[in-house]
C-alpha positions, 0 to 999 in steps of 0.5 A, spaced: 490 517 518 483 516 521 479 512 515 474 507 514 477 504 507 481 500 511 482 494 514 482 494 522 485 487 524 483 483 530 487 478 530 488 471 535 494 466 536 491 459 536 496 454 539 497 447 537 500 441 539 502 434 537 498 428 542 505 424 543 507 432 546 505 434 554 500 440 550 501 444 557 507 445 553 505 449 547 499 452 551 503 455 556 508 458 551 502 460 547 500 464 554 507 467 555 506 470 547 500 473 549 503 477 555 509 479 551 505 481 544 500 486 549 505 489 553 509 492 547 503 491 542 497 491 544 490 487 543 491 479 540 486 474 542 488 468 545 484 462 542 484 457 548 483 452 545 488 448 543 489 444 536 491 436 537 487 434 531 480 436 526 475 436 531 479 441 536 481 444 529 474 445 528 472 448 535 480 452 535 476 456 528 470 456 531 472 460 537 476 465 533 470 466 528 466 467 535 471 472 537 471 476 531 478 475 529 480 476 521 487 473 520 490 467 525 497 465 527 497 459 528 503 457 533 508 450 533 508 450 541 511 442 539 511 438 534 505 440 532 499 435 528 501 436 521 494 435 518 490 440 523 495 444 523 494 446 516 487 446 515 486 451 520 488 455 515 484 452 509 478 453 514 479 461 516 477 465 511 483 471 513 490 471 512 493 466 517 502 465 519 504 460 522 510 461 527 514 455 531 517 455 539 523 456 540 526 452 546 527 456 553 533 452 557 538 448 555 537 445 562 530 442 560 530 439 554 527 432 556 520 433 558 521 441 556 524 440 548 518 442 543 522 440 537 518 446 533 524 447 528 522 440 525 516 441 525 516 447 521 519 444 515 511 439 516 507 444 515 510 447 511 510 442 506 503 440 507 500 446 506 504 445 500 500 439 498 494 442 500 495 449 496 494 452 502 497 460 501 500 462 508 505 468 511 511 464 514 516 469 516 523 469 514 526 466 520 519 463 524 522 460 529 524 463 537 521 465 544 515 469 546 518 475 545 521 474 538 514 472 535 510 477 539 516 482 533 514 477 528 506 477 530 506 485 530 510 485 523 504 480 521 499 486 522 500 490 516 501 485 511 494 482 513 490 489 513 492 489 507 491 482 505 484 483 508 483 491 505 485 488 498 480 481 499 474 487 500 476 492 495 473 494 489 477 499 484 473 504 480 474 508 474 471 513 470 473 514 463 479 510 458 486 513 459 487 518 455 490 518 448 498 516 447 497 514 455 499 507 454 503 506 459 496 506 464 494 499 459 490 495 464 489 488 464 482 486 468 483 479 468 489 480 473 485 483 478 481 478 478 486 473 480 487 478 485 480 478 489 480 485 487 473 486 483 472 494 479 467 498 476 468 501 470 464 507 468 464 513 462 466 520 463 459 522 463 456 518 468 463 522 473 459 528 469 451 527 469 453 526 477 457 532 480 451 535 475 446 532 481 449 534 486 449 541 485 446 546 491 447 540 494 446 543 502 452 539 504 458 542 499 459 549 505 461 545 510 466 541 505 468 549 503 469 551 510 473 545 512 479 547 505 478 552 507 481 551 514 486 546 511 489 551 507 489 557 511 489 564 508 496 563 503 494 557 501 488 558 498 489 564 494 482 561 489 476 562 494 472 561 489 474 555 486 472 551 492 464 551 491 466 546 485 471 543 488 467 540 494 461 538 489 466 534 485 469 532 492 462 529 494 461 526 488 466 522 489 464 520 495 457 519 494 459 514 488 463 510 493 458 509 497 453 508 493 456 504 488 462 499 493 456 494 493 459 487 497 465 489 496 467 494 503 473 499 500 474 502 495 479 506 490 478 511 485 482 510 478 479 517 474 481 520 467 482 528 469 485 530 463 484 533 457 476 534 457 475 535 465 477 542 466 473 544 460 466 540 462 467 540 470 470 547 470 477 546 474 483 541 475 481 535 480 487 534 483 486 537 491 480 533 492 484 528 490 490 529 495 483 530 500 481 523 499 487 520 499 490 522 504 483 519 508 485 513 505 481 513 499 487 513 493 484 517 487 488 515 480 489 520 476 489 519 468 485 512 469 491 509 471 488 502 474 494 499 478 497 505 480 490 505 485 491 498 486 499 500 489 496 506 492 492 502 497 496 496 498 501 503 500 495 506 504 494 499 508 501 498 509 503 504 512 496 506 516 499 513 512 497 518 506 500 515 500 501 519 493 502 516 485 507 520 482 510 521 476 518 518 476 518 525 472 526 528 470 533 529 471 536 533 477 540 538 473 548 537 476 548 545 477 542 544 482 546 536 485 553 540 485 550 546 489 544 543 494 546 535 493 553 533 493 556 536 498 552 532 504 550 526 501 554 519 499 547 520 493 551 520 485 548 525 481 545 519 476 542 516 484 537 521 484 531 523 480 524 528 480 519 525 482 513 530 480 505 530 479 500 536 478 497 536 485 495 530 488 500 529 494 496 531 500 497 536 504 501 533 511 506 530 505 507 538 503 513 542 506 508 547 505 502 548 499 497 551 496 492 551 491 495 553 483 494 551 476 496 546 471 501 550 467 501 545 462 494 544 461 493 552 461 498 553 455 494 548 451 487 548 454 487 556 455 493 558 451 497 561 456 492 567 460 489 568 466 487 560 469 480 559 470 479 552 469 487 550 470 486 551 477 485 546 483 492 543 484 496 543 489 503 545 489 508 545 493 515 540 495 514 534 497 517 534 505 524 530 505 524 524 509 524 516 507 520 513 502 518 506 499 518 508 491 514 501 488 509 498 485 504 492 483 502 492 475 500 487 470 504 487 463 500 487 456 499 480 456 496 479 464 503 477 467 503 481 474 510 484 475 513 488 482 518 492 484 520 495 490 525 501 491 527 504 499 530 510 499 529 518 501 525 525 499 532 532 500 530 538 503 532 541 497 528 545 493 526 543 486 524 550 484 519 548 479 511 546 480 507 541 481 507 537 487 515 535 486 521 533 490 527 531 489 528 523 491 533 518 492 535 512 491 541 508 492 542 505 485 538 508 482 541 509 475 542 502 474 534 500 476 532 505 471 535 502 466 535 494 468 529 494 472 524 500 470 526 500 463 528 493 461 521 491 464 517 496 461 514 499 467 509 505 466 512 512 469 507 513 475 509 509 482 507 509 487 510 513 494 509 510 502 512 514 506 518 510 510 521 504 509 516 499 507 520 494 503 520 489 508 512 489 508 511 489 500 516 484 498 512 479 504 506 481 502 507 481 494 510 473 495 504 472 498 500 474 492 503 470 488 507 475 484 514 471 483 518 477 479 519 482 484 524 487 482 528 491 486 535 496 486 540 491 487 548 493 490 553 495 486 555 488 485 550 484 484 548 485 477 542 486 473 540 479 468 541 484 462 547 488 466 552 488 460 559 487 466 564 491 463 559 497 461 
């Protein structure tokens, strides 16, 4: 995905050294990490100033800033100076990870012993004293190769945190009536450092009409036609309306992001939208998310936020789906049961009208919204209800997740890894058959019990480890997951 809507991480590494240890031990170990990282993963900036005291700390942070680093690794090459090393994170404006050196050989445990295993404990204590947020891996001690891998795993975490610190969520319209699932208390967004701009559907309609006959429309029509192909483009007359809308959103993002660098949208898409704009916005939404600009439907603000997090984590297109319907027993028996260990209750269909990008569909094309056609056009020949992008979602690994605020303003989240089956759904919309281990229990004791809405973000791959680390860093205390068999949920009946 080629996107300017997610950050590019330039990570630096600073080594620290306690002044009663040989400073070269920390410096040499830092250089070995850079060599290992560069060889396997790419560029990392090596800050030359090693930190032994507070003045060194200021100089090292200054060097990192002048090199345009926006993320840092603080490396305890030996025990480390507790105060200066933690003040690095306090003085640096960006995410910081702390890691420590493992001892290299049993043949050099006198002058070559660094005691960073011990120093990491005092480092964490001092971070706590100063209420400084930092990322510490599951086991933060390792050799140069080990730490290079940890630093690589830190990059999508850093990218997401930087993205959230510069994100504005733009909304159009209140949620549809009776759509309490999209309830979105705003205060927790500010707690996360996210800005929000709320507008009415009328603002959007006015801007859309002002884009009529925009000379850029022709190029977007050509791009849409090329993307869809002849078979996926049964309504070529519709492309002009949708191209006009795409320009409207892109221009609004550029003109309204203000002091922020990144944007996501949460827009109302029914029931008034089709009659006033003359189409359904789904295909345009799918095009923007494929470029790293989520456009959550039904004014789902926390859905847009979750999608943006997934975009930063994966560096790829994501989608937002309803946890929609059960898989019929006959379909499961005919197409799934014989080739998998999943139970029927582990499966469900994820669906939305047509916002999943074409690159994530097995085969897709422009269609019309069947449900809205019944309501708005009496089930007759579709016109204003055209514009969905429909097809079965491509099979492969997925992570279903959501960051959500309760009505009382408490942030909570869930993460569940699974897969999509290469099985025809024989249904409409952007839809796929999903399987998540122990989904039936997760559905009851997390999604229902904790009153989550039906919308979930989908990242195409297994990203649970990274998402969990991000939610922990953000201070989310309730991070639910699909617990394995034998691990009971607090509300689960042990006799059931």
